[in-house]
N, C-alpha and C positions, 0 to 999 in steps of 0.2 A: 764653203769651207770644207776642209778635209776631215777625215775621222780623227786626226791627231788633235783637233780642237775639242772633241767631245769629252767632257770631264767624267762621263759615266764609263768610259773605256777602261781597260785594265791598266794598272800603274806600270810605268816604264822604269827601267833601271836607272838609278841616279836622278830620279824626278822627285824631289822633296815636296813639291807642291801638290802631288797627287798621292804620295804614300803617307803623308802625315796631314790629318785634317786641320791642324793648327795653322798650317802654311798654305792651305788651298787658295786664299786670296792672292797669293803670289804666282799661281800657276799660269796666269795669262802672260807672264814675262817670258816663259820658255815655250809657249805654244805657238803654232803657226798663226800668222797675222797678228803678232804681238803689238806691232805698231798701231794697228787699228784699235786694239783693246786699250792701249795707253791714251790714245786720242779720245776715245769714248769716256774713259774715267776722268780725263782732264776736263771734259764738258761738265761732268757732275761736280768736280771740285770748284770750278768757276761759278756754277750755279749756287753751290753752298755758300760761297763767299758773298753772293748777292741775296742770301736768305731765301733762295728758292729750293724747295725740298723735292717735290715730285716732278718728273719729266716723262713725257711720252716719247716714243721712238721718233716721231716727227720733230720734236724739239731738239733731241740729240742730233738728228741728221742736220738740222739747220745750224747747230752750234759748232759743227766741224768746219775746218778751214775750207774755203771754196776750191782751193787748188788741190786736185786729186781727191775730191770728196767721193766716197764710195756710194753705191746705190742704197736706197732705203732698206731693201731686203737684207743686204749684208749687215747694216747697222742693227736691224731687228734680231738677226741671228747672233751677233756679238753680244747684244743685251741679254739674250737667253743664256748664253754660255757664262757670262759674268754673274748672272743670278744663280746658276748652278754651282759656280765656284765659291759663292758667298760674298762677292764684292758688292752686289746689288740685291735689293729685295724687290720682288715683283708682286704687285697688288692688282686685283681686278679693276679695270677702268670702266666704271658704270656712269661716268659723268656725261658721256656722249651717246648713251643708249637711247634711241628713238623708236625702236621696233623690237619685237620679240626675237627676230633673227640676230639683231645686234647684241642682245643679251647673251645668247649662246655662242656667239663668235668670240674667239680668244683675243682679248684686248687687255693690255697691262700698262700700268704706269710704274716707273722705277724710281728708287731712291737709294742713296748710299747706306750701307750697313755700317755698324761699328767696325767690323773687321776690314771692310773695304776702305773706310776713311783712315783707319790706322795704317793700312798698307800704303795708301797714297801719301800720308804724312811721312812715313819712313822713306819712301822713294824720293820725296821732295827734300827731306833732310839729307839724304845721301848726295843728291845733285848739288845742293847749295852749301854743304858743310865746309868746303874748302875756302869759299869766299865770303861767308856770312859772318858778320860781327856779332858779338854778344850784346844783348839788349836787356835793359831793365824792364821789369814787369809792373812797375808802379803806374797807377792811373791817376792823373791829376790835371784836370782842365785848367785849374787856376795857375798851375805852374807853366802850362803852355802860354797862357796870357802874359805871365811875367816874362818869359823868355822872348816872346815876340816884341814886347815893349822894349826889352833890353837891346834887341837887334835894331829896332828903330833908332834908339839913341846912338848905337855904334854906326849905323848907316849915315847919320848926320855929321859924323866926324870926317875930317879930311884924311887922316891916316889912322884907321882903327887899329887897336892893339891886336896882333895875330893870336896871341894866347887867349885873351879874353873872348875874341870872336869865335875861335875854334871850340872853346869850352862851352860857350853859349849855344853854338850849333849842335854840339854833341848832346847837351842836356835836352834841347828841344826834340831832337830825333829820338832819344831814349824815352822821353815822356809820351811822345806821339805813338811810338811803336808799341809801348805797353798798353796804351788806350785802345789801339786798333785790335791787338791780339786778344785782349780780355773781352772786348765787345763781340768779336767774332766767335770766340769760344762760348760765351754766354748764349748767343743766339742759336748756335748749333745744339747745345744741350737743351735749350728751351724747346726747340722744335721736336727733339726726340722725346722729351718728357710729355709734351702735349699729345703725342701719338697714342691713340687709345688702344693700340695693339699691345702695349706693355704698361698701361696705366695701373698703378696700385695706390692705395690710400696713403701709405706712408710716403711714397715717392712724390705723390701729388701735393701733399701738405708741405713737404720740403720745397718743392718747386714753387708753390704759391707764395711762401714766405720769401723765397729768393726773388720772385717777380716783383713783389711789393717793395722790397729793398731796392731793386733795380730801378723801379719807377720813381721812388722817392729820392734816390741819390743821383744815379747816373743820368737818367733822362732829364731830371730837373736841371742839373748842371749843364747838360748838353744844350738844352733850350735856352737857358739864361745866358750862358757864356758863348754859345755857338755864334751868335750875331757879332759879339765883340771880337772873337777870333777871326771871323770872316772879314770884318772891317780892317783889322790889323794886317791880314794877309793882302788885302787890296792896297793898303798903304805901302807895303813893301814891294808889291808888284810881282811880275813874272820874271823868269830868269833872263828873258831877252830884253824886256823893258821894265825897269824899276830899280829900286835901291838895293835889292837883295843880291844882284849879280856880283858886285865887288866883294861882298861878304862871303859868298859861296867860293869865289876864287881864292880869297885869303885862307878859308878853312881847308880847301884842297891843297894849296901850297904848303901849309903847315903839316898836313897829314902826310904829304909825299916827301917831306924834308929828310926823313931818315932812310929813304930808299938808296940802294947802291948806285954809284955814279953811272954805271953802264945801262941802268934801267930807269934813270931819273925821269926822262921825258915820258916814257910809257906810264910810269907810276903817277905822274902829274895828270896826264890825260885821263887815266882811269879814275883818279880821285875826283876830278872835275865832273865827269859823267855820273859818278856815284852821287855826288852832292846835288847835282841838277835833278837827278831822278828822285832823290828824297824830297826835294822841295816841290816837284810836280806832284808827288804822291800826297804830300801834306795839303796842298791846295785842292787836289781832287777830293780829298776826304771831307773838306769843309765848304767848298765852293762848287756850285752847280753852273754848268755851261749849257748852251742850247744843244740838245741831243744827248746829254749825259747828266744824270742826277747824282748829287754828292752822296758819299757813303753815309754821312750823318743823317741826311733825309731818309735814305733807305733804311737805316737802323731805326729811326723813329717810326717809319711806316710799318716795319716788320713787328715792332713792339705793339703797335696799335692793332695789327691784325691778329696778334696772339691773344688779345683780350677776349674776343668772341669764342675762340677755341677754349680758353680757360673757363668761360661760362658754360660751355658745353660739357666739360669734364665735371664741373660743379653739379650740373643738372643730373648727369649719370650717377654720381656718387649719392646725391640726395634720393634719387629713385631707388638705388640699392638699399639705402638705410630705411626708406619708407616702405619697403616690401615690394616695390615695382622693379625688382632686379631682373636681369636676364636669366634665361633657363639654366645656363651653365653654372651661374653662381648659386642658384637654388639647389641644384643637384649636388654641388660640392658641399653646401651647408648640410643637406640631408645625409650625405655620406659621413660627415663628421658626427652627426647625431647617432647614426647606426654604429659607428666605431666606439662611441662613448656609452652605448647602452650597456647596462650591467649584465643582462642575460638574454637568452633567446626569447623568453616570453615578452620582455620589454621590446625587443626588436620586432616581434610579430604585431604587438599593439601599435608600434610606430608605423609599420607597413600598412596596417588597416587604416590608420588615421591619415597617412599621407596620400594613399591612392584610393581610398574609399572602397576597398575590396572586403566586404563583410560576408557572413554566412547568408544562406538563402532567406529572403524576405518574402512573406506571403502577400498576396495582392489586397485582400480585404478580410475583415473578421468582425463578428458581432459579439454581443454580450454573452450569448449562449456558448459560442466557441471559446470565449475567454474563460468562462466558468469551467468548461470541460478541460481546457488545457491547464488551468490551475490545479485541478484534481489529478491530472496525469500529464506532467510536464514532459516536453520533448526537448532533448539536448540540441544545442545549436549546431553540433557537428553531425546530426542525423542527415542522411541523404534524403533528397526529395522523393526518391522512389520508395523509401521505407517509411516516410512520415505519413501521418493521417492526412486524408484529403481535406481540401478547403473548398467551401462552396463559393462559386464565382457567379456574379450577377449575369443573367442572360443578356442584358444590354451590353455588358463588357465583351461577352463572347461574340455577339453579333456585330457590333460597331467598332470594338477596340478602344472605346472611350467611355469613361464612367462619369463624365461631367453631366450634370443635370442642367439643361438649357432652359432659359426663361423666354419672355417676350423680347423681341428685338427692340432696341432703342429707336425712338422716333428720329427721323432725319431732320437735322436742324437747318433752318433757313439762314444762310450766311450771305445773302445778297447785299444786305445793308452794310455788313462789315467789309465786303469786297468793294463796294462803292466808296466807302470811306477811305480805304487804303489806296484805291485808284486816284481819288481826288487829292490825297496827301502826296502821292508820288508825282502827280501833275504839278502841284504847287512847288514841290522841291525842284523838279526839273526846270520850271520857269525861273525860279530864283537862281539856280546854278547857271542857267543860260544868260541871265541878266548880269551876273557877276563876271562871267567870261567876256561878255560884250564890253563891260566897263574896263576890264583889265587889258583887252587886246589893244595893241598899238598899230599905227599905220607906218610901217617901216621901222628903222632903228632909231631909238631915242636914248638920251642919257638917263641914267637912273635918277639923277637929281631933277629931271624935267617931268617926271611922272606926277600926275595930279594926286591930290590928297585921297588916300584909300580908306574906305570904310572897313569895318571888322571882317566882313565876309570876303571882300576883295583882297584885304591884306593877308588873310589866312591862306587863300589860294595862291597869292604871290609868293609867300614863304615856301609853300610846297614846290612851286615851280623853281624857285631859286635854289632850294635844297637839291632837287634833281639835277640841275645844271652843275652845281658845285661838286656833287658826287661823281659826275662824269668827267670832271676836269682832270687833266693829267699834266705832270711837269713838262714844261717846254711848249705847251699849247697856248695859242693866242685867242682862240675862239672855240666854242663848244655849242652843240645843238642837241636837244633832247626833247622827248614828248612824254606826256603823262601816261600812266599805266592804262587808262581807258581810251587813250588816243584822241582826246578831245582838245588838248592844248599843246602847243609847241613853243619852246623858248630858245632863243639864240643869244648867247652871252659872249661879248667880245671885250678883251682887255683894252683899256685906254692908257697908254704909257704917259706918266706924268699928269694924269687926270685929277689927282687929288682925292678928296673925300666927298662922297655923295650923301645928300640928306633926303630921306623919303619920309614925308609927313603922313601920319595916320591919325585917327580919332583918339588913339590911346597914347600917342607920343611921336617921337622922331627916331628913325632907324638910320644909323651912320654906317658907312662901309666904303671900300675902295670904289672909285668911279669906273663904270663899265657902260658899254653900249648894249642895249637890250632890245630885242624884238620878240613880241608875244603875239602868236597867231591863234585865233579861235578856229580850230579845224572842224568843229561840229557845225558851225554856221556855213561852211563851204559845201556842205552836203545836203541833199534833199531828204525828205522822210524815208525814202527807199534806200538810202545809202549811196546814191550816185553823186559824183562830183558835179556841181553846177558849172554851166558854161560862163 
């Protein structure tokens, strides 16, 4: 890039983005390679909509369009420029540090700043202001269910009323648009508030209450009514195949009825495309397809991921209140105490108490010295060179230590305790190996075909099942994972239409969706030296 891209260069005439700091986030619009800057910011905007906050240069590079994609070095330079202009914030990337050299190498992750996000919203509003319709901001999942049911009734009629159909479609679009906008705005503010760079007690308390309200109202409604909305959307079908197609055409025809005669055809085509796009967006928000997760699931996942971050903020605040605060908070509190001290004497006492800097202390003293000093006291401010001498023990002068050492403690015989611990470890290893052998399967079997599990085998089975489910991703049909110690491997495969599996244990029966499971005891396949057996 040329020097014209450098935001640190001198301001140019007629360049409001560089002469006024308030508008620096717009400086990339009039700089060289502005198209690349807009594409990079577009990647961050799309990532924000998917509740992704931080991006590395490699992620931004992959997010650009394959056609005409610039090299990674150009993208990294663009990210640095945008960070200097205030559109992005650069934080040190220590997540991939594996050596000391990596720690000192300049690596950053980037996220949108408030200024950069506001600039992108302004640019998006400018691009879409002419063709965008006003939308209500009310959020009501129950109203969406009601409107979808009304559309089902209209779809069953031979000749649905155009006015009723159009109004029902408008109400559905308005309710859905308000739901999506409010959910996205909430998640954006949620991620910014959790960020510990700007966390304050008052802001956090307001955020915590907002999160509780969100979980109690919105997520509860989204979980309970999301399945019903998805079923209604499936009943109405897609725009190509389903009962919704005629209703969309009716709404488009009524919307284009007031167009001028010379543009009637173009207005009808535009209206049809607009309504088809709205319906596809509604289905994409509530329905998942292979290779793409619905926005409703992404929203629930992002809310669940925010809970551990919330707990981290709670822990930091508790540590601050308990006295285990960070050094910067301690120094700010100490500075406040100095500012509130009534006089210099109080400030000196506070200084000595805070930093332990007292006057000269003598090494040792006996009763005779105490009696002498009581008769002739020496002020604490007296210099050590002017103060009377103090007798120091010869041992202290010779060895530097005044400790009186006694006999060394006898060495204890711990062979019996070591033998007991070794025997206990051997028994535990044998018990664990037996449990692994009982749980291992020969090939894939159904969950319902597993034998009755005792308590130890069932506990290990739950750990394996939890590891497999935590590695499961939307759209996958099979997953394989190993335990942390590398002794067991589990492969879990979905069985479409398999029904419910019953796993019998000594304490009861566990029910769950039917899957194919293969459990392998990796430890039994190795010899005592760790080599794989033939």
